[in-house]
Structures are given as C-alpha cells and as structure tokens.
N, CA, C and O atoms as a Tinker XYZ file with bonds, in Angstrom:
   356  protein
     1  N    134.017000 -165.811000   43.641000    73     2
     2  CA   134.096000 -165.121000   42.386000    64     1     3
     3  C    133.621000 -163.679000   42.518000    63     2     4     5
     4  O    132.813000 -163.217000   41.711000    81     3
     5  N    134.101000 -162.983000   43.501000    73     3     6
     6  CA   133.692000 -161.601000   43.718000    64     5     7
     7  C    134.428000 -160.687000   42.741000    63     6     8     9
     8  O    135.555000 -160.963000   42.330000    81     7
     9  N    133.768000 -159.606000   42.388000    73     7    10
    10  CA   134.379000 -158.616000   41.509000    64     9    11
    11  C    135.286000 -157.706000   42.322000    63    10    12    13
    12  O    135.035000 -157.460000   43.502000    81    11
    13  N    136.319000 -157.218000   41.701000    73    11    14
    14  CA   137.221000 -156.302000   42.397000    64    13    15
    15  C    136.545000 -154.941000   42.567000    63    14    16    17
    16  O    135.590000 -154.610000   41.864000    81    15
    17  N    137.058000 -154.174000   43.502000    73    15    18
    18  CA   136.498000 -152.854000   43.784000    64    17    19
    19  C    136.619000 -151.932000   42.576000    63    18    20    21
    20  O    135.710000 -151.149000   42.299000    81    19
    21  N    137.723000 -152.018000   41.863000    73    19    22
    22  CA   137.918000 -151.168000   40.691000    64    21    23
    23  C    136.905000 -151.502000   39.597000    63    22    24    25
    24  O    136.368000 -150.609000   38.941000    81    23
    25  N    136.651000 -152.795000   39.408000    73    23    26
    26  CA   135.691000 -153.215000   38.393000    64    25    27
    27  C    134.294000 -152.708000   38.736000    63    26    28    29
    28  O    133.567000 -152.229000   37.866000    81    27
    29  N    133.925000 -152.818000   40.014000    73    27    30
    30  CA   132.612000 -152.335000   40.440000    64    29    31
    31  C    132.493000 -150.828000   40.225000    63    30    32    33
    32  O    131.462000 -150.341000   39.762000    81    31
    33  N    133.552000 -150.095000   40.563000    73    31    34
    34  CA   133.510000 -148.641000   40.386000    64    33    35
    35  C    133.348000 -148.265000   38.923000    63    34    36    37
    36  O    132.613000 -147.334000   38.595000    81    35
    37  N    134.037000 -148.992000   38.037000    73    35    38
    38  CA   133.902000 -148.734000   36.602000    64    37    39
    39  C    132.471000 -148.990000   36.131000    63    38    40    41
    40  O    131.914000 -148.201000   35.367000    81    39
    41  N    131.888000 -150.081000   36.584000    73    39    42
    42  CA   130.518000 -150.431000   36.184000    64    41    43
    43  C    129.549000 -149.370000   36.682000    63    42    44    45
    44  O    128.693000 -148.909000   35.928000    81    43
    45  N    129.679000 -148.977000   37.959000    73    43    46
    46  CA   128.763000 -147.994000   38.523000    64    45    47
    47  C    128.956000 -146.625000   37.877000    63    46    48    49
    48  O    127.996000 -145.869000   37.727000    81    47
    49  N    130.181000 -146.306000   37.496000    73    47    50
    50  CA   130.442000 -145.029000   36.840000    64    49    51
    51  C    129.837000 -145.013000   35.430000    63    50    52    53
    52  O    129.297000 -143.998000   34.992000    81    51
    53  N    129.934000 -146.143000   34.730000    73    51    54
    54  CA   129.447000 -146.211000   33.355000    64    53    55
    55  C    127.921000 -146.272000   33.285000    63    54    56    57
    56  O    127.313000 -145.584000   32.464000    81    55
    57  N    127.302000 -147.083000   34.131000    73    55    58
    58  CA   125.861000 -147.297000   34.041000    64    57    59
    59  C    125.058000 -146.521000   35.076000    63    58    60    61
    60  O    123.862000 -146.304000   34.884000    81    59
    61  N    125.690000 -146.097000   36.171000    73    59    62
    62  CA   124.990000 -145.311000   37.179000    64    61    63
    63  C    125.210000 -143.830000   36.963000    63    62    64    65
    64  O    125.742000 -143.410000   35.935000    81    63
    65  N    124.799000 -143.049000   37.935000    73    63    66
    66  CA   124.991000 -141.606000   37.838000    64    65    67
    67  C    126.381000 -141.205000   38.313000    63    66    68    69
    68  O    126.922000 -140.189000   37.877000    81    67
    69  N    126.966000 -142.011000   39.215000    73    67    70
    70  CA   128.318000 -141.757000   39.711000    64    69    71
    71  C    128.891000 -143.071000   40.214000    63    70    72    73
    72  O    128.232000 -144.109000   40.152000    81    71
    73  N    130.127000 -143.023000   40.715000    73    71    74
    74  CA   130.743000 -144.246000   41.259000    64    73    75
    75  C    130.035000 -144.706000   42.517000    63    74    76    77
    76  O    130.001000 -145.902000   42.809000    81    75
    77  N    129.465000 -143.767000   43.270000    73    75    78
    78  CA   128.817000 -144.097000   44.531000    64    77    79
    79  C    127.352000 -144.492000   44.351000    63    78    80    81
    80  O    126.703000 -144.872000   45.326000    81    79
    81  N    126.821000 -144.414000   43.151000    73    79    82
    82  CA   125.422000 -144.721000   42.889000    64    81    83
    83  C    125.258000 -146.223000   42.685000    63    82    84    85
    84  O    125.161000 -146.702000   41.555000    81    83
    85  N    125.231000 -146.954000   43.788000    73    83    86
    86  CA   125.169000 -148.408000   43.714000    64    85    87
    87  C    123.742000 -148.934000   43.683000    63    86    88    89
    88  O    123.536000 -150.121000   43.426000    81    87
    89  N    122.757000 -148.090000   43.937000    73    87    90
    90  CA   121.378000 -148.540000   43.979000    64    89    91
    91  C    120.642000 -148.405000   42.664000    63    90    92    93
    92  O    119.492000 -148.832000   42.555000    81    91
    93  N    121.272000 -147.829000   41.675000    73    91    94
    94  CA   120.650000 -147.642000   40.372000    64    93    95
    95  C    120.380000 -148.997000   39.722000    63    94    96    97
    96  O    121.256000 -149.862000   39.697000    81    95
    97  N    119.178000 -149.179000   39.202000    73    95    98
    98  CA   118.804000 -150.470000   38.613000    64    97    99
    99  C    119.713000 -150.847000   37.450000    63    98   100   101
   100  O    120.121000 -152.002000   37.327000    81    99
   101  N    120.031000 -149.875000   36.597000    73    99   102
   102  CA   120.884000 -150.166000   35.453000    64   101   103
   103  C    122.267000 -150.627000   35.894000    63   102   104   105
   104  O    122.839000 -151.546000   35.309000    81   103
   105  N    122.798000 -149.985000   36.929000    73   103   106
   106  CA   124.124000 -150.350000   37.424000    64   105   107
   107  C    124.116000 -151.742000   38.043000    63   106   108   109
   108  O    125.056000 -152.513000   37.854000    81   107
   109  N    123.063000 -152.061000   38.776000    73   107   110
   110  CA   122.977000 -153.391000   39.374000    64   109   111
   111  C    122.841000 -154.473000   38.313000    63   110   112   113
   112  O    123.446000 -155.539000   38.434000    81   111
   113  N    122.054000 -154.210000   37.277000    73   111   114
   114  CA   121.893000 -155.175000   36.187000    64   113   115
   115  C    123.235000 -155.394000   35.486000    63   114   116   117
   116  O    123.583000 -156.527000   35.152000    81   115
   117  N    123.981000 -154.324000   35.267000    73   115   118
   118  CA   125.289000 -154.439000   34.627000    64   117   119
   119  C    126.256000 -155.230000   35.495000    63   118   120   121
   120  O    127.031000 -156.038000   34.983000    81   119
   121  N    126.217000 -155.004000   36.808000    73   119   122
   122  CA   127.097000 -155.736000   37.707000    64   121   123
   123  C    126.733000 -157.226000   37.721000    63   122   124   125
   124  O    127.613000 -158.087000   37.680000    81   123
   125  N    125.435000 -157.519000   37.779000    73   123   126
   126  CA   125.009000 -158.913000   37.741000    64   125   127
   127  C    125.428000 -159.581000   36.438000    63   126   128   129
   128  O    125.845000 -160.739000   36.442000    81   127
   129  N    125.322000 -158.857000   35.321000    73   127   130
   130  CA   125.703000 -159.425000   34.027000    64   129   131
   131  C    127.197000 -159.743000   33.977000    63   130   132   133
   132  O    127.598000 -160.762000   33.415000    81   131
   133  N    128.014000 -158.876000   34.562000    73   131   134
   134  CA   129.456000 -159.120000   34.614000    64   133   135
   135  C    129.760000 -160.353000   35.451000    63   134   136   137
   136  O    130.574000 -161.191000   35.064000    81   135
   137  N    129.104000 -160.457000   36.598000    73   135   138
   138  CA   129.326000 -161.618000   37.466000    64   137   139
   139  C    128.817000 -162.900000   36.813000    63   138   140   141
   140  O    129.439000 -163.954000   36.949000    81   139
   141  N    127.690000 -162.816000   36.107000    73   139   142
   142  CA   127.138000 -163.989000   35.428000    64   141   143
   143  C    128.105000 -164.495000   34.366000    63   142   144   145
   144  O    128.312000 -165.703000   34.244000    81   143
   145  N    128.697000 -163.590000   33.601000    73   143   146
   146  CA   129.645000 -164.029000   32.573000    64   145   147
   147  C    130.894000 -164.654000   33.196000    63   146   148   149
   148  O    131.439000 -165.613000   32.651000    81   147
   149  N    131.353000 -164.120000   34.334000    73   147   150
   150  CA   132.523000 -164.693000   35.004000    64   149   151
   151  C    132.205000 -166.083000   35.554000    63   150   152   153
   152  O    133.019000 -166.999000   35.439000    81   151
   153  N    131.035000 -166.238000   36.145000    73   151   154
   154  CA   130.654000 -167.546000   36.688000    64   153   155
   155  C    130.418000 -168.564000   35.582000    63   154   156   157
   156  O    130.693000 -169.751000   35.758000    81   155
   157  N    129.913000 -168.109000   34.449000    73   155   158
   158  CA   129.703000 -169.016000   33.319000    64   157   159
   159  C    131.036000 -169.558000   32.806000    63   158   160   161
   160  O    131.162000 -170.744000   32.502000    81   159
   161  N    132.026000 -168.672000   32.717000    73   159   162
   162  CA   133.355000 -169.122000   32.296000    64   161   163
   163  C    133.942000 -170.107000   33.302000    63   162   164   165
   164  O    134.581000 -171.084000   32.913000    81   163
   165  N    133.730000 -169.855000   34.584000    73   163   166
   166  CA   134.233000 -170.757000   35.622000    64   165   167
   167  C    133.568000 -172.130000   35.511000    63   166   168   169
   168  O    134.227000 -173.159000   35.662000    81   167
   169  N    132.263000 -172.138000   35.248000    73   167   170
   170  CA   131.551000 -173.412000   35.161000    64   169   171
   171  C    131.903000 -174.206000   33.907000    63   170   172   173
   172  O    131.764000 -175.429000   33.889000    81   171
   173  N    132.354000 -173.525000   32.871000    73   171   174
   174  CA   132.797000 -174.256000   31.684000    64   173   175
   175  C    134.027000 -175.096000   31.997000    63   174   176   177
   176  O    134.194000 -176.189000   31.457000    81   175
   177  N    134.883000 -174.583000   32.867000    73   175   178
   178  CA   136.094000 -175.304000   33.229000    64   177   179
   179  C    135.854000 -176.298000   34.374000    63   178   180   181
   180  O    136.529000 -177.324000   34.457000    81   179
   181  N    134.901000 -175.995000   35.249000    73   179   182
   182  CA   134.636000 -176.822000   36.427000    64   181   183
   183  C    133.174000 -177.249000   36.425000    63   182   184   185
   184  O    132.334000 -176.634000   37.082000    81   183
   185  N    132.887000 -178.289000   35.694000    73   183   186
   186  CA   131.507000 -178.704000   35.478000    64   185   187
   187  C    130.815000 -179.230000   36.735000    63   186   188   189
   188  O    129.588000 -179.185000   36.820000    81   187
   189  N    131.568000 -179.721000   37.701000    73   187   190
   190  CA   130.960000 -180.314000   38.887000    64   189   191
   191  C    130.911000 -179.371000   40.086000    63   190   192   193
   192  O    130.695000 -179.816000   41.213000    81   191
   193  N    131.103000 -178.106000   39.861000    73   191   194
   194  CA   131.055000 -177.117000   40.936000    64   193   195
   195  C    129.595000 -176.692000   41.126000    63   194   196   197
   196  O    129.138000 -175.718000   40.528000    81   195
   197  N    128.888000 -177.422000   41.951000    73   195   198
   198  CA   127.454000 -177.224000   42.083000    64   197   199
   199  C    127.098000 -175.995000   42.909000    63   198   200   201
   200  O    126.030000 -175.415000   42.711000    81   199
   201  N    127.960000 -175.587000   43.822000    73   199   202
   202  CA   127.669000 -174.378000   44.595000    64   201   203
   203  C    127.750000 -173.143000   43.695000    63   202   204   205
   204  O    126.961000 -172.212000   43.854000    81   203
   205  N    128.682000 -173.129000   42.766000    73   203   206
   206  CA   128.761000 -172.029000   41.810000    64   205   207
   207  C    127.566000 -172.062000   40.868000    63   206   208   209
   208  O    127.055000 -171.015000   40.470000    81   207
   209  N    127.132000 -173.232000   40.522000    73   207   210
   210  CA   125.964000 -173.362000   39.656000    64   209   211
   211  C    124.721000 -172.798000   40.344000    63   210   212   213
   212  O    123.908000 -172.128000   39.706000    81   211
   213  N    124.573000 -173.065000   41.630000    73   211   214
   214  CA   123.455000 -172.524000   42.394000    64   213   215
   215  C    123.532000 -171.001000   42.461000    63   214   216   217
   216  O    122.525000 -170.314000   42.290000    81   215
   217  N    124.728000 -170.480000   42.709000    73   215   218
   218  CA   124.914000 -169.027000   42.764000    64   217   219
   219  C    124.593000 -168.385000   41.414000    63   218   220   221
   220  O    124.016000 -167.299000   41.364000    81   219
   221  N    124.961000 -169.046000   40.334000    73   219   222
   222  CA   124.682000 -168.527000   38.996000    64   221   223
   223  C    123.180000 -168.449000   38.744000    63   222   224   225
   224  O    122.690000 -167.458000   38.202000    81   223
   225  N    122.463000 -169.474000   39.130000    73   223   226
   226  CA   121.011000 -169.484000   38.953000    64   225   227
   227  C    120.361000 -168.363000   39.766000    63   226   228   229
   228  O    119.421000 -167.722000   39.297000    81   227
   229  N    120.856000 -168.125000   40.978000    73   227   230
   230  CA   120.317000 -167.045000   41.805000    64   229   231
   231  C    120.585000 -165.679000   41.186000    63   230   232   233
   232  O    119.718000 -164.806000   41.205000    81   231
   233  N    121.784000 -165.491000   40.638000    73   231   234
   234  CA   122.116000 -164.218000   40.000000    64   233   235
   235  C    121.261000 -163.967000   38.769000    63   234   236   237
   236  O    120.809000 -162.845000   38.542000    81   235
   237  N    121.038000 -164.993000   37.982000    73   235   238
   238  CA   120.196000 -164.849000   36.793000    64   237   239
   239  C    118.781000 -164.463000   37.211000    63   238   240   241
   240  O    118.143000 -163.640000   36.554000    81   239
   241  N    118.286000 -165.053000   38.298000    73   239   242
   242  CA   116.949000 -164.724000   38.791000    64   241   243
   243  C    116.875000 -163.286000   39.285000    63   242   244   245
   244  O    115.891000 -162.593000   39.027000    81   243
   245  N    117.905000 -162.830000   39.995000    73   243   246
   246  CA   117.931000 -161.448000   40.470000    64   245   247
   247  C    117.927000 -160.469000   39.304000    63   246   248   249
   248  O    117.206000 -159.472000   39.314000    81   247
   249  N    118.748000 -160.772000   38.295000    73   247   250
   250  CA   118.805000 -159.890000   37.129000    64   249   251
   251  C    117.468000 -159.869000   36.404000    63   250   252   253
   252  O    117.023000 -158.819000   35.940000    81   251
   253  N    116.834000 -161.024000   36.310000    73   251   254
   254  CA   115.535000 -161.114000   35.645000    64   253   255
   255  C    114.487000 -160.275000   36.379000    63   254   256   257
   256  O    113.689000 -159.586000   35.744000    81   255
   257  N    114.487000 -160.332000   37.723000    73   255   258
   258  CA   113.540000 -159.534000   38.494000    64   257   259
   259  C    113.801000 -158.039000   38.324000    63   258   260   261
   260  O    112.860000 -157.257000   38.188000    81   259
   261  N    115.070000 -157.640000   38.330000    73   259   262
   262  CA   115.389000 -156.225000   38.138000    64   261   263
   263  C    114.988000 -155.744000   36.745000    63   262   264   265
   264  O    114.484000 -154.632000   36.589000    81   263
   265  N    115.212000 -156.579000   35.739000    73   263   266
   266  CA   114.806000 -156.211000   34.382000    64   265   267
   267  C    113.293000 -156.075000   34.280000    63   266   268   269
   268  O    112.785000 -155.173000   33.613000    81   267
   269  N    112.581000 -156.971000   34.941000    73   267   270
   270  CA   111.119000 -156.913000   34.937000    64   269   271
   271  C    110.638000 -155.633000   35.626000    63   270   272   273
   272  O    109.719000 -154.972000   35.144000    81   271
   273  N    111.262000 -155.290000   36.752000    73   271   274
   274  CA   110.929000 -154.049000   37.456000    64   273   275
   275  C    111.187000 -152.836000   36.568000    63   274   276   277
   276  O    110.348000 -151.942000   36.458000    81   275
   277  N    112.349000 -152.819000   35.942000    73   275   278
   278  CA   112.719000 -151.683000   35.101000    64   277   279
   279  C    111.783000 -151.551000   33.899000    63   278   280   281
   280  O    111.471000 -150.441000   33.469000    81   279
   281  N    111.341000 -152.677000   33.365000    73   279   282
   282  CA   110.435000 -152.650000   32.229000    64   281   283
   283  C    109.088000 -152.034000   32.621000    63   282   284   285
   284  O    108.491000 -151.291000   31.842000    81   283
   285  N    108.619000 -152.343000   33.823000    73   283   286
   286  CA   107.338000 -151.804000   34.268000    64   285   287
   287  C    107.438000 -150.335000   34.671000    63   286   288   289
   288  O    106.478000 -149.584000   34.498000    81   287
   289  N    108.577000 -149.918000   35.200000    73   287   290
   290  CA   108.739000 -148.539000   35.661000    64   289   291
   291  C    109.018000 -147.597000   34.504000    63   290   292   293
   292  O    108.361000 -146.566000   34.365000    81   291
   293  N    110.002000 -147.953000   33.665000    73   291   294
   294  CA   110.383000 -147.055000   32.563000    64   293   295
   295  C    110.907000 -147.900000   31.401000    63   294   296   297
   296  O    112.027000 -148.410000   31.441000    81   295
   297  N    110.087000 -148.034000   30.382000    73   295   298
   298  CA   110.423000 -148.902000   29.251000    64   297   299
   299  C    111.622000 -148.372000   28.469000    63   298   300   301
   300  O    112.376000 -149.163000   27.902000    81   299
   301  N    111.818000 -147.058000   28.426000    73   299   302
   302  CA   112.953000 -146.503000   27.688000    64   301   303
   303  C    114.278000 -146.849000   28.350000    63   302   304   305
   304  O    115.242000 -147.198000   27.668000    81   303
   305  N    114.332000 -146.756000   29.683000    73   303   306
   306  CA   115.543000 -147.154000   30.406000    64   305   307
   307  C    115.809000 -148.643000   30.231000    63   306   308   309
   308  O    116.963000 -149.058000   30.125000    81   307
   309  N    114.751000 -149.450000   30.201000    73   307   310
   310  CA   114.876000 -150.891000   29.993000    64   309   311
   311  C    115.493000 -151.181000   28.624000    63   310   312   313
   312  O    116.421000 -151.982000   28.514000    81   311
   313  N    114.985000 -150.538000   27.600000    73   311   314
   314  CA   115.510000 -150.756000   26.247000    64   313   315
   315  C    116.957000 -150.305000   26.124000    63   314   316   317
   316  O    117.756000 -150.922000   25.420000    81   315
   317  N    117.281000 -149.223000   26.815000    73   315   318
   318  CA   118.646000 -148.703000   26.796000    64   317   319
   319  C    119.626000 -149.690000   27.428000    63   318   320   321
   320  O    120.719000 -149.908000   26.906000    81   319
   321  N    119.231000 -150.282000   28.550000    73   319   322
   322  CA   120.085000 -151.252000   29.242000    64   321   323
   323  C    120.250000 -152.518000   28.406000    63   322   324   325
   324  O    121.351000 -153.057000   28.292000    81   323
   325  N    119.168000 -152.978000   27.834000    73   323   326
   326  CA   119.200000 -154.186000   27.001000    64   325   327
   327  C    120.140000 -153.972000   25.818000    63   326   328   329
   328  O    120.917000 -154.862000   25.471000    81   327
   329  N    120.072000 -152.809000   25.206000    73   327   330
   330  CA   120.924000 -152.523000   24.057000    64   329   331
   331  C    122.389000 -152.381000   24.479000    63   330   332   333
   332  O    123.282000 -152.849000   23.772000    81   331
   333  N    122.640000 -151.746000   25.614000    73   331   334
   334  CA   124.013000 -151.516000   26.073000    64   333   335
   335  C    124.700000 -152.815000   26.471000    63   334   336   337
   336  O    125.888000 -152.998000   26.208000    81   335
   337  N    123.962000 -153.710000   27.100000    73   335   338
   338  CA   124.567000 -154.972000   27.573000    64   337   339
   339  C    124.451000 -156.095000   26.545000    63   338   340   341
   340  O    125.127000 -157.117000   26.667000    81   339
   341  N    123.617000 -155.917000   25.553000    73   339   342
   342  CA   123.457000 -156.946000   24.539000    64   341   343
   343  C    122.778000 -158.186000   25.063000    63   342   344   345
   344  O    123.169000 -159.302000   24.721000    81   343
   345  N    121.756000 -158.008000   25.896000    73   343   346
   346  CA   121.091000 -159.154000   26.497000    64   345   347
   347  C    120.058000 -159.788000   25.588000    63   346   348   349
   348  O    119.884000 -161.006000   25.601000    81   347
   349  N    119.373000 -158.977000   24.802000    73   347   350
   350  CA   118.350000 -159.494000   23.896000    64   349   351
   351  C    118.736000 -159.175000   22.463000    63   350   352   353
   352  O    119.620000 -158.359000   22.204000    81   351
   353  N    118.059000 -159.831000   21.547000    73   351   354
   354  CA   118.312000 -159.579000   20.139000    64   353   355
   355  C    117.509000 -158.400000   19.653000    63   354   356
   356  O    117.594000 -158.036000   18.481000    81   355
C-alpha cells in the first residue's frame, strides 16, 4: 500500500517547505495520516489481513511519536498540523 510519487510530492509541497523537504515533521505526519487512511480502508474490506493490521499499528505509533515531538518542540506548529489534518476535535 505504498503511496505514489506524485501523491508524496503533493503532500510534501503542501505541508513542507518544498517538494524535496521530506524531513519536515509536519510533512511526515501528513504522509503518515494519508497512509493510515488508505490502510484503514483496505482493512475494512479485508478483515483478516493481519500483516496490514500490524503495519497500520506501527504507522499510528510513528505518527503519535512525531506529534509528541512536535508538541514539545513548538506547540504552535503542533496546533497548526492538528487543525489542518483534522486529527483532534
């Protein structure tokens, strides 16, 4: 369930500083969120796909760690990402 190159470039362009800015925390969180939603849709159709379920849990954990890091480093950037992706209420 890999994302296409064009999709990644769009995400990095929108949330990062440029298309090549792949290390930006906001861009990585956005990419993880896109992959999480795709894997969730896949698991709705294929309930017994346990390897995808494991990958989904790992992605959620990675996103959670990045969000925690971003919250400690810069709370304003954290709030901006949360609002843009609609992760929290």
